[in-house]
N, C-alpha and C positions, 0 to 999 in steps of 0.2 A: 650151807643153804639157809636163807632166811625164809621162814614160813610166813606167807601172806594171809592175813585173816580178815574176813568180813563179818561184822556183827549186825544181826537183824533183830527187831523187837528187843532192843538193847536194855531198856530200863536204866538203872543207874550205873551199869557197867560191871556187874558181878563176873561175867565171863572174862572181861578184860583184866580184872584183878587176879583171876585164876591164872591167866597167861603170865602176868607179871610175877606171880609166885612160882612159876614153873621154870624149868631149865631150857625151855625153847628159845631159840633165836628167832624172834618173830617181829612182824610189823603189822599194824592195823591199817588196812587200806581205806577204812571208813565204817560207818555204822548208820542205822536207821532207828530213829525214835521220835515220836510226835508228841508225847506228853511233855508239856513245858516244864513241869516240876522235876520230872526224872531227868530231862535233858539239862536242866540247870545244874543239878548235882553232878551229872556226867561231865559236863564241860568244866566244872571246877576241878575234877580229877584229871581229865584228859583234854585240855584246851586246844591241842593241835589236831585232834581227830576231826575229820569231815563228816558232817551229818548229811546223808543223802535224802533225808526227809521221809515223806509218806511212802511206806513200802509198796502200797497198792498202785502207786504212780511211778515207780522206778522203772526206767527203760533198762532192762538187763544188759542190752548190747553196749550201753554207754558206761557200764561199771568197769573199773579196773580189774585185771585178772587177779585171782586169789586162789589159795590152796585149801583153805579151811573155812567153812561157814559155821557160825554158832548162832543159835536163835532160841529164845524162850517165848515162842509164839503164844498169844493170849490164851489164858486158861479159863476165863470166866464162862465160856460157852460149854465147858465140859466139867466144871467143878460142881461138887454137891452143894457148895455154898451159893451157886448161881441158879439159873433157870433151866440149865441142861438142854439148851436148844441146839447145841452142836453146830452143824453146818447150816442150820436155819438162822443162826446168829451171825451177823456180819463179821464179828471178831473170830468166829470159828472158821471162816473161809480164808483167813489170812494165810493158813498153811499152804493153800494152792498158789498164792503169790510167791511164797518161798520156793515151792516146787518149780514154778515158772523160771525163777532165777537159777535154780539148780540145772534145769534143762538146758539153758543157754550157756552158762559159764562152766559147768562140769568140774567143780572143785574136787580135789582128790578125797577130801574128808568133810564130814559134817557132824555136828553134835546138837541135838534138840532137847529141850527140857519142857516138861508140862506136869500137870497134876496127875496123880495116880489114877484118878477116875477116868482118864482118857481111855484106858484099856477096856473098861466095862461099859462105857457110854453107848447107848442104843444097842444094848446086848452084844457089844463087841463089834458091831458093824462099822462104826466110825473108825476104829483103830485099824480094822482090816483094810478100809479104803486108803488110809494113810500109808500103811506098810506096802500095799500093792503098788501105790503110786511111786514110792521110793524104789521098789524093785524094778518097776518098768522103766525108771530113769537110769538104770544100769548100776545100782548100788547093792553091795552086800550090807546087810544091817544086823544089828543086835540091839535089844532093848532090855533094860534092867530097871527095877524099882529099888531105889536106894533111900535110906533114911539118914538125915544129917547127923543124928545122934550117934551113928556108928562111925563117924569120921571126926570125932573130937570137937563137935559143936554142941553147945548146951541147948539143943532144940530138937523136938520130936516132929520132923517134917519129912514126909514121904513124897518123892517125886519120881516120875518116869524119865529116864534118859535114853534117847534113841541115837545110836551111833551108826555112821555109815562110811563106807570106803568104796570107791569105784571098783567094780568087779575085777578089772585087770590087775589091780594091786593086791588082791588076796582077800582074806577073811578077817574077822575080829575075834579077840578072846572074850571069854565069859568073865565079867567083873562083878557078878552078883553076890559073891562071897563077902560077908561083912567082917568087921573086926571080931565080932563074937564067934563067927564061924572059924576064923583063923586061930584065935587064942584058945578057945575051949572046945573046939571040934563040933559045935552044933551046926545046924543048917536052917537058920531062921528064914531063909528065902526059898525053902523047898517048894512051898505052895506057889510062889511067884514063878519059879522055873517050870513047874508043871503046867501052870496056866499059859506060860509063854509057848511051851511045846504044843499045847492044844490049839492056840491061836495060829501058830505057824503052820500046823497041819491044815487048818481051815483055809488059810491064805494060799497055801500050795495047791489045794484042791481047786480053789477059785481061779488061780493063774493058769492051771493046766487044763481046765474044763473047756 
């Protein structure tokens, strides 16, 4: 089976490079990127991939079917390096356009990436809205904060990764153990896991209330 992948907020194609480095038999049905410089680099690497253009203007019904959605939606609205306006920033609301496409197309899987501060933005309320939205769309999800330095990259860069699978296809494993955890038996992500459980309890209370 060939895995059909759609890439949104694509940038220069980091997600696509990851698929190329994997053992997946996959095909890209298309991508969405409006930055002309990023798109120029992307097209240099993947000249045959179709750009669907501005994500906020995509008619989800017209998109080809796909199994896996990847997206690194804009982080500036949530980053400590920005103004932290969250959903009050137009870039912060792009998540809801991604959710709109998920609702229509119902891919089996998704993987989202953003800054670590997404978890704590607006005292956790922003992240709770995001997670509840994904749950309401029928997905089981897990999220982990991973640091590139733990995966053989000479860079100290923490990012949150949100994974989802349609509920009828089961649940997802915990991948928050790092190389340090596995090699020397430490638990460098213990605080992250505890924070995740606390947020999950809050979200569950909100969903069932």
